[in-house]
Structure formats: structure tokens, C-alpha cells
DSSP file (Angstrom, degrees, kcal/mol; ACC not computed):
  #  RESIDUE AA STRUCTURE BP1 BP2  ACC     N-H-->O    O-->H-N    N-H-->O    O-->H-N    TCO  KAPPA ALPHA  PHI   PSI    X-CA   Y-CA   Z-CA
    1    1 A X              0   0    0      0, 0.0   106,-0.1     0, 0.0     2,-0.1   0.000 360.0 360.0 360.0 131.7   -6.8   17.2  -18.6
    2    2 A X        -     0   0    0      1,-0.1     2,-0.3     2,-0.0   105,-0.0  -0.368 360.0-123.0 -71.0 149.7   -4.0   17.2  -16.0
    3    3 A X        -     0   0    0     -2,-0.1     2,-0.9   103,-0.1   102,-0.1  -0.652  14.2-129.9 -93.8 151.0   -3.7   14.3  -13.6
    4    4 A X  E     -A  104   0A   0    100,-0.8   100,-3.0    -2,-0.3     2,-0.3  -0.838  23.4-160.5-105.5  96.9   -3.7   14.9   -9.8
    5    5 A X  E     +A  103   0A   0     -2,-0.9     2,-0.3    98,-0.2    98,-0.2  -0.613  19.0 169.9 -80.0 132.9   -0.7   13.0   -8.3
    6    6 A X  E     -A  102   0A   0     96,-3.0    96,-2.3    -2,-0.3     2,-0.3  -0.865  18.5-150.9-135.8 169.4   -1.0   12.4   -4.6
    7    7 A X  E     -A  101   0A   0     -2,-0.3     2,-0.4    94,-0.2    94,-0.2  -0.976   2.6-156.4-141.8 160.9    0.7   10.4   -1.8
    8    8 A X  E     -A  100   0A   0     92,-2.4    92,-2.8    -2,-0.3     2,-0.3  -0.997  11.8-163.7-133.6 138.1   -0.1    8.7    1.5
    9    9 A X  E     -A   99   0A   0     -2,-0.4     2,-0.3    90,-0.2    90,-0.2  -0.925   6.8-177.6-122.6 147.1    2.3    8.0    4.2
   10   10 A X  E     -A   98   0A   0     88,-2.2    88,-2.9    -2,-0.3     2,-0.3  -0.986   7.3-161.3-144.8 136.2    2.1    5.7    7.2
   11   11 A X  E     +     0   0A   0     -2,-0.3    86,-0.2    86,-0.2    83,-0.1  -0.822  67.1  12.5-114.4 153.5    4.6    5.1   10.1
   12   12 A X  E    S-     0   0A   0     -2,-0.3    82,-0.5     1,-0.2    85,-0.2   0.840  73.8-171.6  55.4  41.9    4.9    2.3   12.6
   13   13 A X  E     +A   96   0A   0     83,-3.3    82,-2.4    -3,-0.2    83,-1.2  -0.411  12.7 172.2 -64.0 138.4    2.6   -0.1   10.8
   14   14 A X        -     0   0    0      2,-0.5    76,-2.9    80,-0.2    79,-0.2  -0.239  46.2 -48.7-128.7-143.2    1.9   -3.2   13.0
   15   15 A X  S    S+     0   0    0     74,-0.2     2,-0.4    76,-0.1    78,-0.1   0.596 108.7  75.8 -82.1 -13.2   -0.2   -6.3   13.3
   16   16 A X  S    S-     0   0    0      1,-0.0    -2,-0.5    73,-0.0    74,-0.2  -0.804  96.4-100.6 -97.0 143.5   -3.5   -4.7   12.7
   17   17 A X        -     0   0    0     -2,-0.4     2,-0.5    72,-0.1    72,-0.2  -0.389  35.4-152.2 -63.6 128.3   -4.4   -3.7    9.1
   18   18 A X  E     -E   88   0B   0     70,-3.3    70,-1.7    -4,-0.2     2,-0.7  -0.903  10.3-134.1-100.9 127.7   -3.8    0.0    8.4
   19   19 A X  E     +E   87   0B   0     -2,-0.5    68,-0.2    68,-0.2     3,-0.1  -0.729  23.4 178.7 -82.0 117.5   -5.9    1.7    5.8
   20   20 A X  E     -     0   0B   0     66,-2.8     2,-0.3    -2,-0.7    -1,-0.2   0.855  67.2  -3.5 -82.4 -38.2   -3.7    3.8    3.6
   21   21 A X  E     -E   86   0B   0     65,-1.2    65,-2.9   -13,-0.1     2,-0.6  -0.967  47.8-159.3-159.3 133.1   -6.4    5.0    1.2
   22   22 A X  E     -E   85   0B   0     -2,-0.3    63,-0.2    63,-0.3    62,-0.1  -0.977  36.2-125.5-112.9 115.1  -10.1    4.5    0.6
   23   23 A X        -     0   0    0     61,-2.9    60,-3.3    -2,-0.6     3,-0.1  -0.321  25.7-176.4 -65.0 136.2  -10.8    5.6   -3.0
   24   24 A X  S    S+     0   0    0     58,-0.2     2,-0.2    59,-0.1    58,-0.2   0.266  75.6   6.9-111.9   7.8  -13.6    8.3   -3.5
   25   25 A X  S    S-     0   0    0     56,-0.1     2,-0.8    55,-0.1    58,-0.1  -0.846 111.4 -50.9-162.5-167.6  -13.3    8.1   -7.3
   26   26 A X  S    S+     0   0    0     -2,-0.2    80,-3.5    80,-0.2     2,-0.3  -0.769  71.1 172.0 -83.6 113.2  -11.6    6.1  -10.0
   27   27 A X  E     -B   80   0A   0     53,-2.3    53,-3.0    -2,-0.8     2,-0.4  -0.779  25.8-142.8-121.3 163.6   -7.9    6.2   -8.8
   28   28 A X  E     -BC  79 103A   0     75,-1.8    75,-2.9    -2,-0.3     2,-0.3  -0.985  10.2-141.1-134.9 123.6   -4.7    4.5   -9.9
   29   29 A X  E     +BC  78 102A   0     49,-3.2    49,-1.8    -2,-0.4    73,-0.3  -0.673  23.0 172.5 -77.7 134.5   -1.9    3.3   -7.6
   30   30 A X  E     +     0   0A   0     71,-2.7     2,-0.2     1,-0.4    45,-0.2   0.452  61.4   9.4-124.1  -6.7    1.4    3.9   -9.1
   31   31 A X  E     - C   0 101A   0     70,-1.4    70,-2.7    40,-0.1    -1,-0.4  -0.855  45.7-178.3-171.8 139.0    3.8    3.0   -6.3
   32   32 A X  E     - C   0 100A   0     40,-0.4    39,-3.2    -2,-0.2     2,-0.5  -0.906  12.4-179.0-137.3 111.6    3.9    1.4   -2.9
   33   33 A X  E     -DC  70  99A   0     66,-2.5    66,-2.4    -2,-0.3     2,-0.4  -0.944   5.1-168.5-114.1 133.3    7.2    1.2   -1.0
   34   34 A X  E     -DC  69  98A   0     35,-2.6    35,-2.6    -2,-0.5     2,-0.4  -0.985   4.3-161.2-121.3 129.1    7.4   -0.4    2.5
   35   35 A X  E     -DC  68  97A   0     62,-2.8    62,-2.3    -2,-0.4     2,-0.5  -0.921  17.3-131.0-112.7 133.4   10.5   -0.1    4.7
   36   36 A X  E     - C   0  96A   0     31,-2.7    30,-0.5    -2,-0.4    60,-0.2  -0.714  23.9-179.8 -80.5 124.0   11.4   -2.4    7.6
   37   37 A X        +     0   0    0     58,-2.5     2,-0.2    -2,-0.5    59,-0.2   0.152  52.7  78.0-114.3  16.0   12.2   -0.1   10.6
   38   38 A X  S    S-     0   0    0     57,-0.5    28,-0.5     2,-0.3     2,-0.4  -0.759  88.7-103.8-122.5 171.4   13.1   -2.8   13.2
   39   39 A X  S    S+     0   0    0     -2,-0.2     2,-0.3    26,-0.1    26,-0.1  -0.121  95.5  54.3 -90.1  37.5   16.1   -5.0   13.8
   40   40 A X  S    S-     0   0    0     -2,-0.4    -2,-0.3    23,-0.1     2,-0.2  -0.973  94.2 -82.3-158.2 162.4   14.6   -8.2   12.4
   41   41 A X        -     0   0    0     -2,-0.3     2,-0.3    23,-0.1    23,-0.2  -0.488  46.6-164.5 -71.7 142.0   13.0   -9.6    9.3
   42   42 A X  E     -F   63   0B   0     21,-2.2    21,-2.8    -2,-0.2     2,-0.4  -0.843  13.4-138.7-121.9 160.7    9.3   -8.8    9.0
   43   43 A X  E     -F   62   0B   0     -2,-0.3    48,-1.6    19,-0.2     2,-0.3  -0.988  23.0-167.7-119.6 132.6    6.5  -10.1    6.8
   44   44 A X  E     -FG  61  90B   0     17,-2.1    17,-2.4    -2,-0.4     2,-0.4  -0.885  14.9-153.6-124.1 153.0    4.0   -7.8    5.3
   45   45 A X  E     - G   0  89B   0     44,-2.5    44,-1.9    -2,-0.3     2,-0.5  -0.977   8.9-171.5-115.4 134.1    0.6   -8.1    3.5
   46   46 A X  E     +FG  58  88B   0     12,-2.2    11,-3.0    -2,-0.4    12,-2.0  -0.997  24.0 152.8-124.5 124.3   -0.6   -5.5    1.1
   47   47 A X  E     -FG  56  87B   0     40,-2.4    40,-3.4    -2,-0.5     2,-0.5  -0.961  40.2-125.0-150.4 165.6   -4.1   -5.8   -0.1
   48   48 A X  E     -FG  55  86B   0      7,-2.7     7,-2.6    -2,-0.3     2,-0.6  -0.962  17.9-148.5-115.9 125.0   -7.3   -4.1   -1.4
   49   49 A X  E     +FG  54  85B   0     36,-2.8    36,-2.2    -2,-0.5     2,-0.3  -0.824  29.9 162.5 -90.9 126.4  -10.6   -4.5    0.3
   50   50 A X  E >   -F   53   0B   0      3,-2.9     3,-1.4    -2,-0.6    34,-0.1  -0.944  61.0  -7.7-150.3 124.3  -13.4   -4.3   -2.2
   51   51 A X  T 3  S-     0   0    0     -2,-0.3     3,-0.1     1,-0.3    33,-0.1   0.815 128.3 -52.6  63.0  30.7  -17.0   -5.4   -1.9
   52   52 A X  T 3  S+     0   0    0      1,-0.3     2,-0.3     0, 0.0    -1,-0.3   0.403 119.7  98.1  87.5  -3.8  -16.5   -7.1    1.4
   53   53 A X  E <   -F   50   0B   0     -3,-1.4    -3,-2.9     2,-0.0     2,-0.5  -0.851  67.8-127.9-118.1 154.0  -13.5   -9.2    0.2
   54   54 A X  E     -F   49   0B   0     -2,-0.3     2,-0.6    -5,-0.2    -5,-0.2  -0.873  16.5-167.2-101.8 130.3   -9.7   -8.8    0.5
   55   55 A X  E     -F   48   0B   0     -7,-2.6    -7,-2.7    -2,-0.5     2,-0.3  -0.957  18.3-140.8-116.7 110.1   -7.6   -9.1   -2.7
   56   56 A X  E     -F   47   0B   0     -2,-0.6    -9,-0.3    -9,-0.2     3,-0.2  -0.535  24.6-178.6 -78.3 132.7   -3.8   -9.4   -1.9
   57   57 A X  E    S+     0   0B   0    -11,-3.0     2,-0.3     1,-0.4   -10,-0.2   0.696  88.4   2.3 -86.7 -29.2   -1.2   -7.6   -4.0
   58   58 A X  E     -F   46   0B   0    -12,-2.0   -12,-2.2     3,-0.0    -1,-0.4  -0.958  69.9-165.6-154.9 141.0    1.4   -9.3   -1.7
   59   59 A X  E    S-     0   0B   0     -2,-0.3   -14,-0.2   -14,-0.2   -15,-0.0  -0.983  72.0 -10.7-136.5 121.8    1.0  -11.8    1.1
   60   60 A X  E    S+     0   0B   0     -2,-0.4     2,-0.4     1,-0.2   -15,-0.2   0.831  78.9 172.2  65.3  33.1    3.6  -12.7    3.7
   61   61 A X  E     -F   44   0B   0    -17,-2.4   -17,-2.1     1,-0.1     2,-0.3  -0.629  28.0-131.0 -80.8 126.1    6.4  -11.0    1.8
   62   62 A X  E     -F   43   0B   0     -2,-0.4     2,-0.5   -19,-0.2   -19,-0.2  -0.610  20.5-171.7 -83.0 134.1    9.7  -10.9    3.8
   63   63 A X  E     -F   42   0B   0    -21,-2.8   -21,-2.2    -2,-0.3     3,-0.1  -0.968  20.9-135.5-124.0 112.4   11.5   -7.6    4.2
   64   64 A X    >   -     0   0    0     -2,-0.5     3,-1.9   -23,-0.2   -28,-0.3  -0.134  38.2 -76.6 -63.1 158.3   15.0   -8.0    5.9
   65   65 A X  T 3  S+     0   0    0      1,-0.3    -1,-0.2   -26,-0.1   -26,-0.1  -0.275 120.1  15.0 -51.7 135.6   16.2   -5.6    8.6
   66   66 A X  T 3  S+     0   0    0    -28,-0.5    -1,-0.3   -30,-0.5     2,-0.2   0.588 109.1 105.9  77.5   7.5   17.3   -2.3    7.0
   67   67 A X    <   -     0   0    0     -3,-1.9   -31,-2.7    -4,-0.1     2,-0.3  -0.670  50.8-152.8-118.0 170.8   15.6   -3.0    3.7
   68   68 A X  E     -D   35   0A   0    -33,-0.2     2,-0.4    -2,-0.2   -33,-0.3  -0.932   6.6-145.8-138.0 165.3   12.6   -1.9    1.7
   69   69 A X  E     -D   34   0A   0    -35,-2.6   -35,-2.6    -2,-0.3     2,-0.5  -0.997   6.8-145.3-137.0 136.3   10.3   -3.4   -0.9
   70   70 A X  E     -D   33   0A   0     -2,-0.4   -37,-0.2   -37,-0.2     3,-0.1  -0.902  12.8-173.5-100.8 125.5    8.5   -1.7   -3.8
   71   71 A X  S    S+     0   0    0    -39,-3.2     2,-0.4    -2,-0.5   -38,-0.1   0.572  74.7  38.0-100.6 -12.2    5.2   -3.4   -4.5
   72   72 A X  S    S+     0   0    0    -40,-0.4   -40,-0.4   -42,-0.1    -1,-0.3  -0.942  81.3 136.8-137.5 114.6    4.2   -1.7   -7.7
   73   73 A X    >   +     0   0    0     -2,-0.4     3,-1.5    -3,-0.1   -42,-0.0  -0.855  35.2  58.7-147.7 179.7    7.0   -1.0  -10.1
   74   74 A X  T 3  S-     0   0    0     -2,-0.3    -1,-0.1     1,-0.3     3,-0.1   0.746 124.8 -59.1  66.8  24.3    8.1   -1.1  -13.7
   75   75 A X  T 3  S+     0   0    0      1,-0.2    -1,-0.3   -45,-0.2   -44,-0.0   0.469  95.5 148.1  83.6   1.2    5.3    1.3  -14.8
   76   76 A X    <   -     0   0    0     -3,-1.5     2,-0.3   -46,-0.1    -1,-0.2  -0.235  27.4-164.0 -65.3 159.0    2.6   -1.0  -13.5
   77   77 A X        -     0   0    0     -3,-0.1     2,-0.5     2,-0.0   -47,-0.2  -0.990  13.1-149.8-142.9 146.2   -0.6    0.5  -12.2
   78   78 A X  E     -B   29   0A   0    -49,-1.8   -49,-3.2    -2,-0.3     2,-0.3  -0.985  19.7-140.6-119.7 123.1   -3.5   -0.8  -10.1
   79   79 A X  E     -B   28   0A   0     -2,-0.5     2,-0.4   -51,-0.2   -51,-0.2  -0.658  15.2-163.3 -86.7 136.3   -6.9    0.8  -10.7
   80   80 A X  E     -B   27   0A   0    -53,-3.0   -53,-2.3    -2,-0.3     2,-0.3  -0.950   5.5-149.6-116.1 139.3   -9.2    1.5   -7.7
   81   81 A X    >   -     0   0    0     -2,-0.4     3,-2.5   -55,-0.2   -58,-0.3  -0.692  46.3 -70.0-100.6 159.3  -12.9    2.1   -7.9
   82   82 A X  T 3  S+     0   0    0     -2,-0.3   -58,-0.2     1,-0.3    -1,-0.1  -0.234 123.9  22.8 -51.4 127.5  -14.7    4.3   -5.5
   83   83 A X  T 3  S+     0   0    0    -60,-3.3    -1,-0.3     1,-0.4     2,-0.1   0.098  85.7 130.4  96.5 -18.8  -14.9    2.5   -2.1
   84   84 A X    <   -     0   0    0     -3,-2.5   -61,-2.9   -34,-0.1     2,-0.5  -0.456  45.0-152.7 -64.7 137.5  -11.9    0.3   -2.6
   85   85 A X  E     -EG  22  49B   0    -36,-2.2   -36,-2.8   -63,-0.2     2,-0.5  -0.966   6.6-147.3-119.3 125.4   -9.5    0.4    0.4
   86   86 A X  E     +EG  21  48B   0    -65,-2.9   -66,-2.8    -2,-0.5   -65,-1.2  -0.807  28.3 179.7 -92.0 129.4   -5.7   -0.2    0.2
   87   87 A X  E     -EG  19  47B   0    -40,-3.4   -40,-2.4    -2,-0.5     2,-0.3  -0.894  14.8-168.5-132.6 157.9   -4.5   -1.8    3.4
   88   88 A X  E     +EG  18  46B   0    -70,-1.7   -70,-3.3    -2,-0.3     2,-0.3  -0.995   7.3 172.8-144.5 145.1   -1.2   -3.0    4.9
   89   89 A X  E     - G   0  45B   0    -44,-1.9   -44,-2.5    -2,-0.3     2,-0.3  -0.989  13.8-150.5-150.7 158.7   -0.2   -5.0    7.9
   90   90 A X  E     - G   0  44B   0    -76,-2.9   -46,-0.2    -2,-0.3     4,-0.1  -0.802  25.3-126.0-122.6 163.6    2.9   -6.6    9.3
   91   91 A X  S    S+     0   0    0    -48,-1.6     2,-0.4    -2,-0.3   -76,-0.1   0.473  95.9  61.2 -85.0  -1.8    3.6   -9.6   11.5
   92   92 A X  S >  S-     0   0    0    -49,-0.3     3,-0.8   -78,-0.1     4,-0.1  -0.981  92.7-105.4-129.9 136.9    5.5   -7.4   14.0
   93   93 A X  T 3  S-     0   0    0     -2,-0.4   -79,-0.2     1,-0.2   -80,-0.1  -0.255  95.6  -7.9 -58.0 142.6    4.3   -4.5   16.0
   94   94 A X  T 3  S+     0   0    0    -82,-0.5   -80,-0.2     1,-0.1    -1,-0.2   0.802  96.9 128.1  39.3  51.3    5.4   -1.0   14.9
   95   95 A X    <   +     0   0    0    -82,-2.4   -58,-2.5    -3,-0.8   -57,-0.5   0.486  48.7  54.6-117.2  -3.1    7.7   -2.4   12.3
   96   96 A X  E     -AC  13  36A   0    -83,-1.2   -83,-3.3   -60,-0.2     2,-0.3  -0.985  49.6-160.3-139.0 143.4    7.1   -0.8    8.9
   97   97 A X  E     - C   0  35A   0    -62,-2.3   -62,-2.8    -2,-0.4     2,-0.4  -0.908  19.5-161.9-113.6 150.8    6.8    2.6    7.3
   98   98 A X  E     -AC  10  34A   0    -88,-2.9   -88,-2.2    -2,-0.3     2,-0.4  -0.987  16.6-170.9-137.8 140.9    5.0    3.0    3.9
   99   99 A X  E     -AC   9  33A   0    -66,-2.4   -66,-2.5    -2,-0.4     2,-0.4  -0.987  15.4-173.9-129.0 120.4    4.9    5.6    1.2
  100  100 A X  E     -AC   8  32A   0    -92,-2.8   -92,-2.4    -2,-0.4     2,-0.4  -0.953   7.6-160.5-119.5 133.7    2.2    5.2   -1.5
  101  101 A X  E     +AC   7  31A   0    -70,-2.7   -71,-2.7    -2,-0.4   -70,-1.4  -0.922  19.7 162.9-113.5 139.0    1.8    7.2   -4.6
  102  102 A X  E     -AC   6  29A   0    -96,-2.3   -96,-3.0    -2,-0.4     2,-0.6  -0.965  39.3-117.5-149.8 164.2   -1.4    7.4   -6.6
  103  103 A X  E     -AC   5  28A   0    -75,-2.9   -75,-1.8    -2,-0.3     3,-0.3  -0.942  33.7-142.7-105.7 120.2   -3.3    9.4   -9.2
  104  104 A X  E    S-A    4   0A   0   -100,-3.0  -100,-0.8    -2,-0.6   -77,-0.1  -0.641  72.2  -1.5 -85.4 138.2   -6.6   10.8   -7.8
  105  105 A X  S    S-     0   0    0     -2,-0.3    -1,-0.2     1,-0.1   -78,-0.2   0.954  82.8-136.8  48.3  75.7   -9.7   11.0  -10.0
  106  106 A X        -     0   0    0    -80,-3.5     2,-0.2    -3,-0.3   -80,-0.2  -0.349  17.5-131.8 -58.6 132.7   -8.3    9.5  -13.2
  107  107 A X              0   0    0   -106,-0.1    -1,-0.1    -3,-0.1  -104,-0.0  -0.583 360.0 360.0 -88.7 151.5   -9.6   11.6  -16.2
  108  108 A X              0   0    0     -2,-0.2    -1,-0.1     0, 0.0    -2,-0.1   0.440 360.0 360.0-105.8 360.0  -11.1    9.9  -19.2
């Protein structure tokens, strides 16, 4: 069965958590890249909300001016179950852009 590759994009992420994706099936994250779009170093949190709790993939990670950070790489995958929400926030208003790739509805 073929896999359904998808992406989610977010611009100008700031100090309130932005939900990138809420899984509606068994999904797999295969890439999250966050770019700093302001003229200073920022710190970002990337986390999954599941069952009323937050589980950080990265917390307080510094991204210098003009740089980006890949949060899932080297062939790693993070499995999401239905209802899990991937979120991101920065310590600076309107400071980050994000591109996330995932496989929707993993086949068995």
C-alpha cells in the first residue's frame, strides 16, 4: 500500500504555541525544520500534546539569526496516534517559520 506524504507550513510563529498538526489517524513525523526569521537569536520549543500532557522533542533550543534547525533527521521518525497534536513556540514574537513533513495514515 502506498504511503501518503504530507506537509504543514507555519509562518511568523511567536510566543503562543502554534498547533502544526493534530493527528486524525496513526501518522509519522519524518521532518521538522524551523528557521529563525528575525535579527537575533531565538529559542524554540517543539512538543507533542497527548492525553493532556506535553512531551518535548526540543525545549529552549537556540537558533541563531539567519539559521535553521532540523528537529527530526537521520531517518528518525516520531509516531503520532489519533488526537496527538504537534506544537511549536518561540521566545520572540513572529520570529520563526516551520516546515513539517509527515506520513498520513500509516498503513500496516
